[in-house]
C-alpha positions in Angstrom: 0.0 0.0 0.0 2.8 2.4 1.0 4.7 1.5 -2.2 1.7 2.5 -4.3 1.4 5.8 -2.5 5.1 6.5 -3.1 4.8 5.6 -6.7 1.8 7.8 -7.1 3.6 10.7 -5.4 6.7 10.2 -7.5 4.6 10.2 -10.7 2.9 13.4 -9.4 6.1 15.2 -8.6 7.9 14.1 -11.8 4.8 15.0 -13.8 4.6 18.5 -12.3 8.3 19.2 -12.8 8.4 17.8 -16.3 5.3 19.7 -17.3 6.8 23.0 -16.3 10.1 22.3 -18.0 8.4 20.9 -21.1 6.0 23.9 -21.4 9.0 26.3 -21.1 11.0 24.4 -23.8 8.1 24.0 -26.1 7.1 27.6 -25.8 10.6 29.0 -26.4 11.1 26.6 -29.4 7.7 27.6 -31.0 8.4 31.3 -30.4 11.9 31.1 -31.8 11.0 29.2 -35.0 7.5 30.3 -35.8 6.7 33.3 -33.5 3.8 31.3 -32.0 3.2 31.3 -28.3 1.4 28.1 -27.4 0.2 29.5 -24.1 -1.4 32.6 -25.7 -5.0 32.3 -26.8 -4.7 35.1 -29.4 -2.1 33.0 -31.3 -4.5 30.0 -31.3 -7.3 32.2 -32.6 -5.1 33.4 -35.5 -4.6 29.7 -36.5 -8.3 29.0 -36.1 -9.3 32.0 -38.4 -6.5 30.9 -40.9 -8.0 27.4 -41.2 -11.6 28.6 -41.3 -10.8 31.1 -44.1 -9.4 28.2 -46.2 -5.7 28.3 -45.4 -3.5 25.5 -46.5 -0.1 24.1 -45.7 2.3 24.9 -48.5 5.9 25.0 -47.3 8.1 22.7 -45.3 8.1 25.2 -42.5 4.3 24.9 -42.3 4.5 21.1 -42.2 7.1 21.3 -39.4 4.8 23.7 -37.5 1.8 21.4 -37.8 3.9 18.3 -36.9 5.3 20.1 -33.8 1.8 21.0 -32.7 0.6 17.4 -33.2 3.7 16.0 -31.4 3.5 18.2 -28.3 1.3 15.9 -26.3 3.0 12.6 -27.2 6.4 14.2 -26.5 5.1 15.4 -23.1 3.8 11.9 -22.2 7.0 10.1 -23.4 9.2 12.6 -21.4 7.1 12.0 -18.3 7.5 8.2 -18.6 11.2 8.5 -19.2 11.8 10.7 -16.2 9.5 8.6 -14.0 11.6 5.5 -14.7 14.9 7.2 -14.0 16.7 6.3 -10.8 17.1 9.6 -9.1 19.5 8.3 -6.4 22.0 7.5 -9.2 21.3 10.8 -10.8 21.9 12.7 -7.5 25.1 10.7 -6.8 26.4 11.1 -10.4 28.8 13.9 -9.7 30.4 11.9 -6.9 30.7 8.7 -8.8 32.1 10.6 -11.8 34.7 12.3 -9.7 35.6 9.0 -8.0 36.0 7.2 -11.3 38.1 10.1 -12.7 40.4 9.9 -9.7 40.7 6.1 -10.0 41.6 6.5 -13.7 44.1 9.3 -13.0 45.9 7.6 -10.1 45.0 4.0 -10.3 45.7 3.0 -13.9 49.1 2.0 -15.1 50.7 1.9 -11.6 53.1 -0.8 -10.6 51.5 -1.3 -7.3 49.4 -4.3 -6.4 46.0 -3.9 -4.7 45.2 -6.7 -2.3 41.6 -7.3 -1.5 40.1 -9.4 1.3 43.5 -10.0 3.0 41.9 -11.3 6.2 40.0 -14.0 4.5 43.1 -15.6 2.9 45.1 -16.1 6.1 44.0 -19.6 7.0 43.1 -20.8 3.5 44.9 -24.1 2.7 46.3 -24.7 -0.7 45.0 -27.4 -3.1 47.7 -29.9 -2.1 46.7 -29.7 1.5 43.0 -30.2 0.6 43.8 -33.3 -1.5 46.0 -34.8 1.2 43.3 -34.2 3.8 40.7 -35.9 1.7 42.9 -38.8 1.0 43.5 -39.3 4.7 39.8 -39.1 5.4 39.0 -41.6 2.7 41.6 -44.1 4.1 40.6 -43.9 7.8 37.1 -45.6 7.3 38.8 -48.4 5.5 41.4 -48.8 8.3 38.6 -49.0 10.9 36.8 -51.6 8.9 39.9 -53.7 8.3 40.8 -53.4 12.0 37.3 -54.7 13.0 37.6 -57.6 10.5 41.1 -58.5 11.8 39.9 -58.5 15.4 36.9 -60.6 14.6 39.1 -63.1 12.8 41.6 -63.2 15.7 38.7 -63.8 18.1 37.4 -66.7 15.9 40.9 -68.2 15.6 41.6 -68.0 19.3 38.2 -69.4 20.2 38.6 -72.3 17.8 42.1 -73.1 19.2 40.8 -73.1 22.7 38.2 -75.7 21.9 
């Protein structure tokens, strides 16, 4: 339940921030290329009267203008989805990880030093020869016990048959 609430709040915050940024970018782009303010009703009325009076799309610039108007909403939705799926922790930590990786490349590459990792774990670690010898001894011990039991039982039988 709480996860759903956090997801909803994340979608709400990301949507609000993305909407403000997208509206600013779309407005400045439209004003720069076509002198059309998408947030101004007078500009929309000019387009409406142009279409009602039989206006037509003739040049490539007109086609780009109409395509931009038609793509505003899909671009807004795609951007919202993209930023919703971003991992913001990685995004916030990016400057630190970038600087750390830069320092590692600067001072860590091409150095003659050896970096030892997990030194404490390798203190008591036996080598392969010791492991093999230990396994061989363990595999021999059960056989020795069995043969010892068999020898004892044979000796008992022999001694009991000699006594009779």
